[in-house]
C-alpha positions, 0 to 999 in steps of 0.5 A: 744391381739386379743384372749384376746379381743375376750374372754372378749367380750364373742366371744370365741370358745364356741360361734362358733367364732366371731358373734357380733364383727368380727375379722376385727373390733377387729383388727381395734380397736387394731390398733386405740389403738396402734396409739393413744398410740403412738401419746400420748407418742411419744414412737416410733422414727426413724432416717433417712437421708433427701436429701434436694432439692436445694433452699428448704425453705418449705417442706411436710415431709410426702412426704418422710417419710410416718410414720412422726408424729413430728420432735425430732431432726435435725442435719447436716451431720457434726453433728451440731444441726439445732435448732427449731424456730418460724416464728416470730423468723426467721422474726426478725432474717432476713426479707428475711429469706424465700429466704436466701441461706446458711447452714441450722441452724434453722427450723420451724415446722408448722401443721402436717408435714410442715417444713421450713428451714433457710437457704435454701441449695443453691445446691443439695446434702445437707443432714440432719439427721432427728430424728422423732417420727413415726407412728406405722406399722398397725397390720394386722394378729391376731398374730401381736404384737406392737413395744411398750413395751410388758407391755403396751399391756394389755392397748391396750386390754382395749381400744379395748374392750372400742372401740367395746362396744361404739356401744352398748351405754347407760349403756353398754358403761358406764361400759366400760369407766373404761377401757378407764381410764386404757388405759389413765393411761398406756399412762400417765406412758409411756409418763413420761418415754419418756419425761425424755428420750427426755429431756435427749437426748435434743430432741425438742419435748416431749409428751403431759402433760397427768398429767395435763389433766382432764379426769373427763369430758372424763370419766363422764357419759353423761348428755343426758343419763338416769338418767340425761335426763330431762323429757318432761312436757306434 
């Protein structure tokens, strides 16, 4: 992917190596594409055991899972599903739910990684099996490859070129916008697959509804650039 980005930016070996776009910048652009793609599609997941501390109601999941994005499914060690809920649901169910001890049957997800359990484990040693959408490991070397399906790697190349061309601005940036559209179309295609997979697995979260997202404003030419910029009358 690095070589393709470098060549299409006219930074090939015939030019004596990278000049305008250093290796670190291209790798950073590919990492941005990789993370953005995974966030839009929830395409990477992990299942891990969570040893819940005693008397725990609220917990920041990033303190134990550094690649946490969103929960997909939580179950007890016996396999019983811990169902998702809203704060108002738990408040209606039990006005003292924040301090209610027992076997965890529901959870609430707030913000990025803030998770609340109902009921809270009364003793240590309670474990839950957590399946969650995870962030991708960073691409470090020029030969590193993403964990997403290989057929979408060209979309990362498109995004990386678009990202590098941003600093050129004006018409050069405008010419790169179709590459962003190509990337978004690839994300939309893979997100549809992941959505059907998650629904079939009875997961609690599905990817964003990219099909209903209006990209015309995102991909349209900025009206503060020529020829839209109004002339100042003297």
